[in-house]
Every structure is written in C-alpha cells, then in structure tokens.
Residue, then its C-alpha position, 0 to 999 in steps of 0.5 A: m587142559n582146556r586153558q592151555r589148549w586155547i594158550a596154545g591155539a591162540l599162539c598158533v594163531v598169532l604164529a600163523a599170522v606173523v608168518g603170513f604176514s611176512f609171507w605177504q610183506d615178501r611177496t608184495a615188497p618192491k623188487a628191482y627189475t631192469a630193461t635196455w633199449w638200443d633203438v633211441f637216440d643211437t645210443v644204449t639206454v639202461v633203466t632201472g627200477y623197482a615194482s611190486s610185480e614183474e607185470e607192473w614193471q613191464q608195463q612201466a617199461d614199455a609205456l617208457h620205452a614207447d615214449l622215448l622212441h616217440y621222441h627218437q623219431l620226431f627229433d631225428i634229422y635224418n629219416t622221416y616216419d610215416g604219418m609224422t612231421n617230423m625234424a627231417t621233415v622240417n629241414a627238407r620244407a620249412g625253408q620253402e613253405t610254413l608247416t604245422v608241427d607236433e606240440d612236442l616238436f614245437a615245444l623242443l624249438q622253443f626250448g632250442k631258442e631258450a638254450y641259445t640265450l642260455t648259453d651265449g649262443a654255444c648251444n645253437i639248434a640253428a647251426g645245422t649246415v656247420l655240424s653236418l659237415w662234421h657228421d659227414a666226416r665222422t661218417a666216412a671216418e667209421a666206413a673206413t677200414s681199420e687198416t686204413a690210416l685217415t688223412a686230412d682230406i677226409l675233414p671239412t675245410e675252412e672255406a666249407l665251414q666258413k660259407a655253412a656259417r653263414y646259414t645259422d642265425i637262430n633269428d631265422l627259425v621263426l615260430e608261431e605259438n598261436t598256430r603252432t607253425v615253423h618257417f625259416a626265413d633263410p631257406d638254406l638254414q638247417l636245424d640240428v637238435g642234437g644238443i638238446a633233444k636227448g635231454w629234453s626226451v629224457e626229461q618229459a619221458a620221465q615225468k610221465a613215467e611219474e604220472r603213471g605211478l612208477t615212484s623209484a627208477i633211474l633212467n640212464v639214456g646214453g649219459n643223461v642220467r635222471a632219477i625217479g624218487k628214491k630206492p625203497d629203502g630210502s637211499p638215493w640213486t647214484a651216478g657216475v661221471q666217467d673217466p674219459d680215457g678209461d672205464g672207471n668213474l672220476a666222481e659220483v653224485q648221489l641224486q635227489p628224486g627228480q634230479s639229472l647228471v648229464v655229461s657231455g665229453d670227446y670220448q663219445r663220437y669221435f675219430t682221429v687224424d695224425g693223432i688229433r681227435y675230432h669229435h661231435l662237440i663243435d665250438l661255433q667260434t672256431l667251427q672246429p672241435a671244441r678244446y677247452c675240457r674233456s668233459v663237463a658234467i651237469l647236475c641239476r633239476d631238469s635234464g633238458i636243461g643239463d643237456a643243454l648246458s653241457t653241450g653249451l659249457f664243453c663249447l665255451p672257456q670255463e670262466q665264460g661257462e661259470t657265468v652261463l651256469a650261474k643263470v640257473d638256479g641250483a645247477d652246478a658243473l664239473w669240468v674234467l680237464d686234461g690229465d684227469v683234473l678235476s675243476s667244479s663250481p663250488a656247490w658241486p657235491q664233494 
C-alpha cells in the first residue's frame, strides 16, 4: 500500500511539474503585438513583432517610435524644431554660412552624395529647386475642391523648371567630415532628401532596435519594409509589392533577417490633369514625372540603399536601371510595367 501511495504521489508530482512547465511555457512564449503611428515621414507606420510581455513590447515600440520621430524632424525640409539644426535650417542658412550639424544629419548628406553616384544622378538630393515646384503643384491640387477640375495652369512651366534646374549640382553641397560642417557653394542650392531619408531612417532605427534586444519584428514605414529576425516559429516575415491600380499584391517575397523591401510607385502621391497623372517621382533629365514604369521594388540588405535604388531606378529606363542595380551585391529589382506586366532582375525570388 505504501509503495502504491509513493508511486501515486510521484506521478502527481511529475504531472504537476508537466502542467506547471506548460503553464510557464505558455506565459513566457513570445506573443504578437502591433503598433501603428501616423506622425513620422507623413505616412502610416505599422510595426508588428513578438515580445515576452506587453510591457517589453511597449518599451521596444516606444523607443523605436522615438528614433523614427527624431529622424522625421531632423530630415524635415519644411519645418524647424526648437533646439535642432535640421534640414530646413540647412536649406535656409547653408548658402550664407557654414553650419555644424548633427552626426545623423551629416551621415545622411554623405549618403546622399553616394546615392547620386550610385544611381547615375537619378536620385539627387541637390534637386530641391526642381522638386519644390512639383511639390507646390501637388499642394495646390490637394487644396482644390473635389468638384474643381484641375487645369494645366497648376503645372510648373517649362521655363520655371529649366531655371530651377540650374541650381541642382551635387558638387555645390560641400561637406567637411573633420568638422562635420555643411556649406552650399551655390547660395541658390536647395536640398530635398525625400528619395533617401525614409529608407535610411528605417535602417538606422531597425539596427538600434536590434541592439536593444528586439529579435522578431517587421517594420513598414509607408512602403519601406525591414525585417528584424524571423518569427518565433522560424518562419520568415513576408512583404508584398502592391498592385498600382488596386489593393492587392502583384508579388510577395520572404524576407531574410535584416533584409528590406522598398517600393517606389506613381500611385502614392499624385494629382491628375486632363487624364494625365502627375506624381512625385521626377525624371531629372526631362524635369517631368518619370514615365518608364508604374513601380519599382528593391530587395536588398540595407533599407537606405533600397530607397535610393527604388527612387533612382524608377526615374531611369529599365536597361540603365539594370546597370545601376548591378553595382550593389545582393540587390534585386522588380519592375511593374503598364498592364501589371512584371519584369525582374535574374535573382528576384520566383
């Protein structure tokens, strides 16, 4: 009887241990969480990830949001912020004086020069005078009522565009690394970092989040997608290439840890005049919105490079874009042409 009681007692202990372990495992297993923000880079940001508790997730999400918000303010060309020398400050003052700037701002400007060379000048942060004319036209179009038919009067004139193009020489952006200073050799130079800032910021913010211990997440900042690790079950994060004329995806890819998918397209910021779409991606050879394709998706290991490439390749004929793409190891592209025709680089995932 005593032996039977001992066995029964032992079984109860084992059963309790198994149940207790299962309960502990369920409580400590990573859970999925999502954060959504509307206040960075004038777009919607959605971050989905896993953490062991809501408290841990909230700490990670708050830190990530703070980083992205800092970059948003630092690279803003339209607004200034107290206690910060940002892009708006640089545009206002660097033509008249030499400015010492934040390490992150200086690094972005250095990257902007690299992006110009990488993309054969198609991604040019020194083209602010031209891009501002198109920005003003979009702003005016957005301000018009829905009942108002837009006319060609809202478009920048060829004369104004040609005049603005005189002040877009990247060599007039003078950077001194030893002193971390910025100066415009041409006082009429204006910078627009919209083609690189979001991707560069996503990459930096993701790396900082990884350093803080975030091991499984996917960031989507207005089409700039960056994977952190994999899902807890070992499966990869996935991202899609949107149909320019619909809500669905034309293609989906599995992202390896640290990999990014960046898409530039004519369906994001545009207005229409006489049935013609005028979007925000400007071909600096024609000074008009680029017409080579509907969108370009870049798959690579760095979201900043992906942003520069997606901007540049959208504004280049595909053949020239393929030559540019070949400069970056491990980078692949998918072009969406008229009629949802897809054309990809050889190693694009099938």
